[in-house]
Every structure is written in structure tokens, then in C-alpha cells.
MARVEXFI-649874 format. One record per atom (N, C-alpha, C): x negated, y, z negated. Coordinates in steps of 0.1 Angstrom, whole numbers, plus 5000, padded with zeros to 4 digits. Example, Ala and Ser with C-alpha at 12.3 -4.5 7.8 and 13.67 -1.06 7.14 Angstrom:
486849434922
487749554922
486849674922
487249784929
486349894929
487150004921
This chain:
378772087854
378672087839
380072137834
380472077823
381772117817
381472177803
382372257798
382272317785
382272217774
382972107775
383172017764
382071907765
380971927772
379871827773
378871867763
378671797752
377771837741
376271837745
375971767756
374571767760
374371847772
375271927777
375171997789
373972097789
373672157777
372672257777
371272197778
371172057776
369871997777
369671937791
370571947800
370371887813
370071987823
369271947834
368972037845
370172037854
370372157860
371472177870
371172097882
372072017887
371871927899
371772017912
371171957922
371072027934
372472037941
372672137949
373972147955
374372027963
375571977961
376071857967
375771737960
374871737950
374471617943
375471607931
375871487927
376771467915
375971487903
376571547893
375871567880
375771427873
374471397869
374271267863
374471277848
375271187841
375471197827
374271147819
374071227808
372971177799
373571077790
372670987784
373070887775
373170947761
374270907754
374470967740
374370857730
373670887719
373570777709
374170837696
375070767690
375770807678
374970757666
374570837658
373870797646
374870767635
374770647629
375770617618
375470707606
376570767601
376370847590
376070767577
375270817569
374870747556
375670807545
376370717537
377170757526
376370747514
376370857506
375670857493
376670877482
376370807471
377270827459
376470907449
376971017444
376271097435
377171137424
377571047415
378471087404
377671177394
378371257387
377671347378
377571277365
376371227362
376171147350
374971207343
375071207330
373871257322
373671157311
372471157305
372171057295
372071127281
372271057271
372171107258
370771087252
370571077239
369271057233
368870907235
367670877231
367070747234
367870637227
368470667216
369170557208
370570537213
371170637219
372570627224
372670527235
373770457235
374070367246
374670447257
373970437269
374470517280
375770457285
376570547291
377770507298
377470487313
377770377318
377470347332
378770327339
378570347352
379770337360
379670227371
380770157373
380770057383
380470127397
379770067406
379570127419
380870157425
381070287430
382370317437
382570237449
383870217452
384170127463
384170197476
383470137486
383570207499
384870177506
385070247517
386270237525
386370097531
387570047531
387869917538
388669947550
388269887561
388869917574
390369887573
391169977578
392669957578
393270017566
392470057556
393070117544
392970267544
393870337537
393870477538
392970537528
392470467519
391570517508
390170537513
389570657511
388170677514
387970677529
386670657532
386270637546
385170727550
384670697562
383570777568
384170887577
383370987578
383771097587
383671047602
384571097610
384571057624
383271107631
382871037642
381671077649
381771217655
380771297654
380771437660
380671427675
380371317681
380071307695
381371267702
381571327714
382771297722
382171257736
382971177743
382571137756
382571257766
381471297772
381471417781
382471387792
382971497797
383871497809
383071537821
382571437828
381671457839
382571487852
382771617854
383771657864
383271627878
381971607880
381371577894
381871447899
382271357891
382671217896
384171217899
384471177911
385871167915
386371027913
387571027908
388270897905
388870847918
389070717920
389770657932
391170727933
391370757946
392670817949
392670967947
391571027943
391471167941
391371247954
391071377953
390971467965
389871417974
389971437987
388971397997
387871497997
386671448001
385471538002
385771658010
385371778006
385671898014
384471928023
384672008033
383572058041
382872168034
381572168035
380872288029
380772398039
380072498036
380072618045
379372588058
378472498059
377772468071
378572358079
379672308074
380472218082
379972078080
379172048070
378671908068
379571848057
380171738060
381071668050
380371638037
381171648026
380571618013
380071468013
380771378020
380371238020
378971228026
378671308037
377371298043
376271358034
376571458027
375671518017
375271408006
376271338002
376071237992
375171127998
375371088010
374470998017
373071048018
372871168021
371571228022
370871218008
371671247998
371071247984
370671107981
371471007985
371070867982
369770827989
369670878002
368470848010
367270908003
367471037999
366271097993
365871027980
366770977972
366470897960
365670777964
366070707974
365370577978
363970617983
363870717991
362570757996
361670797984
362270867975
361470917963
360870797956
361770687954
361270577947
360170507955
360270497968
359270437976
357970517975
358070647976
356870727976
356170717962
356970707952
356370687938
355570557937
356170457943
355570317942
354270327950
354270387962
353070397970
351970477963
352370587957
351470667950
350770587938
351670517931
351170437920
350170327925
350470267936
349470167941
348170227945
348170347951
346970407955
346170447943
346870497932
346070537920
345470417914
346270307913
345670187907
344470127914
344570147927
343570087936
342270167935
342270287931
341070367930
340570377915
341170307906
340770307892
339970187888
338970197881
338070087876
338870007866
338969877867
339669787858
338969797844
339869817833
339369827820
339269687814
338169667806
337969537799
338469537785
339069647780
339569657767
340769567765
340769497753
341869407750
343169487746
344269427749
345569487746
346469387739
347169437729
348169347722
349269307731
349569387742
350569357751
350269237760
348969207761
348569097769
348568967761
348768967748
348668847740
349968767742
349868637742
351068557743
351968557731
353268537732
354168527721
353668417711
353768447698
353468337688
354468237689
354168117683
355168007682
356368047674
357567997679
358768027672
358767957658
359368037648
359467977634
360267847634
359767747628
360467627626
360367577612
361167487608
361167427595
361967507585
362067467573
362767527562
361967637556
362667727549
361967837542
361267777530
360167837526
359367787515
360167787502
360067687494
360767677482
360367797473
361367857466
361067967457
360868097464
361168107477
361068237484
362468297484
362368427487
363668507488
364468447500
363768407510
364468347522
365168217518
364568137510
365268007506
366468037497
366368137489
367468167480
368668217488
368368307498
369368357507
370068247515
369268157520
369768047528
370767957520
370367947507
371167857498
372467927494
372368057491
373568127485
374568187494
374068237505
374868317514
376168247518
376168117521
377368057525
378468057514
378068087502
379068087491
379468227486
378868327492
379168467488
380168517497
381168587491
382368637499
382468787497
383168847506
383568987505
385068997501
385369077492
386769097487
387269227491
388369227499
388969357503
390369367495
390469467487
391569477477
392369597480
393669577481
394569687484
395569687472
395669797465
396669817454
397669917458
398369967448
399370067450
398670207451
398470247464
397870377466
396370377465
395770267464
394270257463
393770137471
392470137475
391870027481
390470017476
390069897473
388669867468
388069767477
386769757476
385969647483
384869607474
384569477473
383569427464
383069287469
382469217460
381869087464
382368977453
382068857456
382368747447
381668627452
381768517445
381168387449
381968267445
381868167454
382768047453
382267957442
383067917432
382667827421
383367697422
384267677431
384867547433
385267527448
385267397452
385567367466
387067397470
387867407460
389367427462
389667577461
388667667461
389067807463
388867907451
388367857440
388167947429
386968037431
387168167429
386068267432
385868357419
384668377416
384268457404
383868597409
384368697402
384068837405
384168927393
384169057395
384369147385
385869187383
386269217371
387569267369
387869397376
386869487376
387069617382
387169607397
386769497403
386869487418
388369457422
389069377414
390369327418
391569387410
391269457399
392369507391
393369587398
392969657409
393969737417
395069657422
394769527424
395869437430
396669357419
396369397407
397069317396
398569347395
398969457401
400369497400
400969497414
400969377421
401669367434
400769407445
399469407444
398569437455
398169317463
397169327472
396769227481
395269207481
394769087480
393369057481
393068967493
392169017501
391668937513
390268897511
390068767512
388668707511
388068687525
386868747527
386168727540
384968637537
384968517543
383968427540
382668457549
381668377546
380368397553
380468387568
381368297572
381468267587
382468357594
383068457586
383968547592
385468507590
385768387585
387068347583
387668427571
388968447571
389668527561
390768447555
391068477542
392168407535
392668507524
393968497522
394568567511
394268497497
394168577487
393868527474
394768587463
394968517452
395668567441
394868567428
395168657419
394368667407
394868557397
393868477393
394168377383
394168427369
393268517366
393168577353
391968677353
391968767344
390968867343
390768907329
389568957326
389168997312
388469137313
389169247310
388569377311
387469397301
387469327290
386469347279
385069297284
385069197293
383769147298
383569177313
384569237319
384569267333
384469147342
385169037338
385168917345
386568887351
386668837363
387968797369
387768677377
388768597378
388868477387
389968497397
389768477410
390768477420
390768337427
391868307434
391868177441
392468197455
391768147465
392268147479
393468057481
394268087490
395468007493
395167907505
395467787503
395367687514
393967677520
392867687512
391567677517
390867567508
390267467515
389567367508
388167337514
387367257507
386067217512
385067337513
385167427504
384267547504
382867507498
381867577501
380467557496
380367637483
380067567472
379967637459
378567667456
378467767447
377067807442
376667707431
375367717427
374867637416
374667737405
375367717393
375167807382
373967767374
373167877370
371967857362
372367887347
371367937340
371567977326
370868107324
371368187315
370868327312
370168337299
370268227291
369668247277
368168217277
367568187288
366068167289
365368257299
366068367303
365468457312
364268527306
363368567314
362168637310
362068767317
361668877310
361469007317
360268987327
360469037339
359469027349
359668917359
360568817356
360768717366
361568767378
361368707389
361968747402
363368707403
364168797409
365568767411
366068817425
367168767429
367668807442
369168847440
369568957446
370968997446
371568987460
372868937461
373568927474
374968977472
375369057482
376669117482
377069187494
377969277493
378469357505
378469507502
377269567500
377269707498
377669787511
378569887508
379069967519
379669877531
380269767527
380869677537
379869597545
378669597542
377569527549
377469387543
378369297547
378469167541
377169087542
376869007532
375668927532
374368997530
374369117525
373169187523
372369127511
371069107514
370169047504
369169147499
368969157486
367869247480
367169167470
365969207466
365169127457
364569227447
364269177435
363569257425
363169167413
363169217401
362769147389
363769177378
363769097368
364469127356
363669237349
364269347348
363569467342
363669467327
364869417321
364969417307
366169317304
366369287292
367369197287
368169257276
369369207274
370269247262
370469407262
370769457274
371069597274
372569617271
372969687260
374369707258
374869827267
375769787276
376169887286
377669907285
378170027284
379570057284
379970087299
380569987305
380869997319
382170077322
382270147333
383470217337
383570357331
382670397323
382670537318
383770567308
384270457301
385470477292
384970547279
383770527275
383270597263
383670527250
384170407251
384470337238
383870197239
384270107229
383669977228
384469867235
385569907243
386369807249
385669727260
384769787267
384069717278
382569717276
382169707264
380669697261
380269557265
379169547274
378669417277
377169407275
376669287272
375269267270
374569227283
374069327290
373669317304
372269277306
371969217318
370669197324
370369317332
369269377330
368869497338
367869447349
368169497361
367369457372
367069577381
365869567389
365669677398
365969627413
366569507414
367069467427
368169567431
368069617444
368969717448
370469677447
371269747439
372669717438
373369847441
374269847451
374969957456
376469937456
377270047459
378770027460
379069907469
379869817464
380269697472
379569577467
378469587460
377669477454
378469417442
379269487436
379969447423
380669307426
380369217416
380969087417
380168987424
379069027430
378168937437
377168877428
376468767432
375568697423
374168757422
373668747410
372168767408
371668627405
370568597413
370068457412
368668447409
368168337403
366768317401
366168257414
364868227414
364268187426
364468037430
365267967422
365767837426
367167847432
367667967434
368967987440
370067957430
369867957417
370867937407
371368077403
372668087401
373268217397
373068237382
372368347379
372068377365
372868507360
373568567369
374268687365
375268737376
376168827372
377168887381
376869037382
376469087393
376169227395
377469307392
377269407383
378469477378
378369627377
377269687374
377169827372
375769877376
375770007379
374470077382
374470207374
373170247372
372970377366
372570477377
373370577379
373070677389
373070817383
371970877382
371871017377
372571117387
372471247383
373271347390
372771357405
371471327407
370971337421
371471227430
372071117424
372671017432
371670917438
372270817444
371370717451
370970607442
370470497448
369970387440
368570417434
368470417421
367270447414
366670327408
367070207412
366470087407
366870047393
368070087389
368570047375
369969987377
370069857378
371269797379
371569697368
372769657366
373069567355
373969457359
373769337353
374469217357
374969147344
376169087344
376669017333
376068877332
375468847321
374868707320
375768597323
375268497331
376168397336
376668307325
375968297314
376468207302
377768267297
377868397296
379068457291
380168447302
379768477315
380768477325
381368337327
380468237326
380968097328
381968057317
381668087305
382668057294
383968127297
383968257300
385168327303
385968277315
385268237326
385868177337
386568047334
385867967326
386467837321
387767857314
387767957305
389067987297
390168037307
389768127316
390768177325
391368067334
390567977339
391067867348
391967767340
391467747328
392167647320
393467697313
393367827308
394467877300
395167997307
394668047317
395268167323
394868297317
394068297306
393568417300
392268387293
391568497290
390268487283
390368497268
389368457261
389368477246
388268567242
388468657234
387468757230
386968717216
385568717215
384968677202
384968807194
385168787181
385268907172
384968867157
384668967149
384468947135
385569007126
386469097132
387569157125
387169277117
386369357122
385969487114
385569587125
385869717121
385469827130
383969857126
383269907136
381869937134
381570077140
380570137134
380070267139
378570267138
377970377143
376470387142
376070437128
375070367122
374570407109
373470517112
373370617103
372470727105
371070687107
370570587100
369170547100
369070417109
369970387118
369870277126
370670157121
371170077130
372069967126
373569997128
374369907126
375869917127
376469917114
377170027111
377870037098
379269987099
379669907089
380969847089
381969947084
383169957091
384270047087
385269967080
386469967086
387569887080
387469737083
387669657073
387669507074
389069457073
389469377083
390769317083
390869207073
391969207065
392069097055
392268967062
391468867057
391568727063
390768717076
390068817080
389168807092
387868737089
387168697100
385868627098
384968717089
384868847091
384068937083
384468927068
385768937066
386368937052
385968807045
386168697052
385868567047
384368547043
383568617051
382068597048
381668697037
382468787033
382068877022
381569007027
381669037039
381169167045
382169277040
381669387036
382469497031
382269627038
383269717036
383069847043
381869917038
381169987047
379870057045
378669967045
378869837046
377669757048
377069787062
375769777062
375069817075
374269687080
374669647092
374069527098
372869577106
371669517104
370469557111
369869447120
370369317117
369969207126
371069107127
371169037139
371968927141
371068817145
370868717137
369868617140
368468687140
367768667151
366468727153
366568857161
367768897165
367969017173
368169137165
367369247168
367569367160
368769437165
369569497156
370769567158
370469717156
370469787167
370069927167
371270027164
372469977169
373670067168
374869977169
376070047169
377369967169
377469897182
377169957194
377369887207
376469767208
375269777202
374469657203
375069537195
375669567184
376369457176
377569407184
378369497190
379569447197
379069357209
378069407216
377569327228
377069197224
376269197213
375669067208
376768967204
377769017197
378868927193
379568867205
379768947216
380568897227
379768797236
378468787234
377768687241
377968547234
378468537223
378668417215
380168367217
380368237215
381668177216
382368177203
383668187203
384468167191
384068037184
383968047171
383667927163
382167907160
381267987167
379867977164
379568047151
378567997144
378068057132
376868147135
376868267130
375768357131
375368417118
374168457117
373668517104
373368667106
374068747098
373768887098
372868927087
371869007090
370969067080
371469207077
371669237064
372169377060
370969457057
371269597056
370169687053
369669667039
370469617030
369969597016
369269467015
368969397026
368169267025
368969147024
370269147023
371069027022
371268967035
371368837036
371768757047
373168707045
374068727055
375468677054
375768597067
376268467064
376668387075
378068407079
378368427091
379768447096
380168347107
381368287105
381868207116
382768297125
382268317137
382968407146
384368357150
385268457151
386668427155
386868447169
388068417174
388468437188
389968477188
390268567198
391668617200
391868637215
393068607220
393368627234
393168777238
392568797250
392368927255
393668977261
393969107257
395169167262
394869237276
395669207286
395469267299
396669357303
396369477307
397369577310
398069537324
């Protein structure tokens, strides 16, 4: 026994002349938990949510898991080739002979055990009780997965879902994305790739393990959307995009991504709620308010940018944020960007190199009795042209109730520039506004 053997205290001391036998050691993978200190406000306040933190990427200096506490024991009883010759013990018997005797004893012990077992079985009355161990193996699964099952959705989408390894200046992130064109365009979150915006590197890991470098085509921090493109890769399998304007609370959904670098992880759940105004990234302002799909499908660090799909395997959202209270862990509250909004933003980025933000040209704040109160109105803006004035309170946009300022901002950003919407004011007036558009500024 050696002092650096962590299992030495659990082993029996070998007989004299016998080599000490090593115990098997099993390393338990450490589980990484994320526990940001988050608290919630009152029921009417829009919570600030944080993107799932990025796990360590192999080869990067950022983050990582603790090294294994186990070390390979140093079994001193085993001699290496070319080492010292066996010594004579005090009785003059060579160590080699002692080892031979030990081997003989081991073989005899095995034989005696077998004989004993035979005699015991021979004297025992055979049992008539049935045993699951005697049952034949069932037939191997064949055929395709049932339509509308989680299995069929996974089979359809997994070849199009990728892992993104991002290295920036002094930081490294990891997230997910999905292929939207055969020639290499990939849709993901802005917060997944923004670290590489200033001279960093993005590596795409495909479903089959192939890797390719990618470049940022464009990104939109206001909607947390980004498009990257792989270099010299063609013939990729693309996803099928669905629609998010007809989603129903309670319908089943599937999330796919790379939580904690576990690529291709599939989780399932339901649409828990719709039109959740979420301030992502914890910035505390309206710059990144999004109108999110809430789901209880497990979303963890590394899922960001991956698809949320319906049971036809159509992508209906992009997993983007989670709510994690102070105790940490997945609590079944995740958020995804509606695909209708993401699709429009991706089209603009691919075509123009930048996204366009929908706006009305007025600052807004929370009204004391509910609704969004108008602050300053820019001259010549859509709000100004529609006759909206400072201190007007908007309580509805179309049929949607506006509870506060963030709800109004999120609702406006789901619409495209040029669309006409009707605002209902607290005094009962209806005002029609043609929404404007302006290029998104990217740092």
C-alpha cells in the first residue's frame, strides 16, 4: 500500500509475497449548477431575465470544470520490466516461486468454488417461479418514429442543429444555432456570438461532428438575433420554419441544443404562456425587450440560439433566456423569440447586412394606473403624425392589452415597419399609427 493511493484504506492487506491488487476507481462527473442572484419585483413589473451563462469550451481559458479529485494509485507491488530481480525471503524461497504458489492457490480456489457450487445446486429443489431474466429479448425496434412524437421531431431537426464555439478577446462562449440555408447560413442569438464581433473566432460543430469556421453576417441586439455563415460548406440540411402567430398555450413543443456542451440534447414541454415581455441580459432598460414565448421545456446554459419546435418539427422560436431564482437550477421557466420576428430580422440581415427596428418615435413609461404613458414625441415621427401627444396613455394595441411600457415596446417590435396598428388610449380614443423603421445600431 502506498500513501498516495486514495482507496488504500478500503482494501485488505495482501498475504505476504502476494502482489497488492488494485481497486477499480470510478470518476463521477461533476455537475455544474448556475445560481445567479436574481429577484423578482411586483406582479406588474417586467422581470429582468438573464441569458443562460456559457459553459466552458474545450481549449479555451474561460470558465471550466474542476479537475477530478481522483489520481491513479501508485501500486508499488507491481514491478516494471527491467526492474530489480525477485529477492530471497527469509526462508530462502525465491519471490518468483512465491508468486507461482499464489497463482496455484488462486486456480485451486476457483476450482473448489465451482465444485462447491455444483454440489449446492445438485442438492437444491428446482424452483418453478418465473423470472424476467429467463424471458427472451423483445424484437428490435424497426420503422420510423410515430408522426407527432418527440422522437420524430428530434429525428427531423437534429441534423440541422449545430453547436457554436465562440472565442473573443479574453472571453469564450458556447451556444447553439440551426441551419437555415444549404449554403451555410445559421440563425442564433446575438448574445451567443457577440464576443467574436471584434476579431474573435466562431467554430461551428455539425451534427456529424464536422467542424467549420464561421463569420458574423449581421446581428441585432434589440431582438437578440444574429446570423452567421460557415466558410466553404455546402449541401447542408436546413430546418423547416413554422409560424408563431397561431401558437396556443398548452401545445407541446421540443427544444434542441447543446446545454453544458452536451450537443444534440432534446427536451420537451409545452407552451406555458405567450407574449411575455422579457428584458434579456439584465440590462434593466428597454433596449433588449422582446415579446417571448414562455415554455417549460428544459433550457440550460448552452441552449441559447437553438430551436424551439412544434410537433411537426417546424421551428416556432429561438431559445434565448431563462428565469433562474437565487436557488439556481432549471425551474421550468424558459423564453424563446417568436420565429415570425426572428425570420423577418434574419431576412433583413442577409439581404442588407443589418436589421431594421420598428418604432413609433416616442419615449414611454409606466402609467400609475396601468398602461404605457407617452413621454417625449419626436417631431415628424409616426406617433407625431398620428396625433399622439405627451402624457397620452396607451392601454391597448389592437386587441392586446397594454399593461406597462415594456409590453408596448415588445408588442411594437413584433410588427414590421410600415404596418398599421390601432392604439386605444385611456380616454377612450382610438388612434391609427403607421409604424416606422430605422436601422439597428450595433456596437
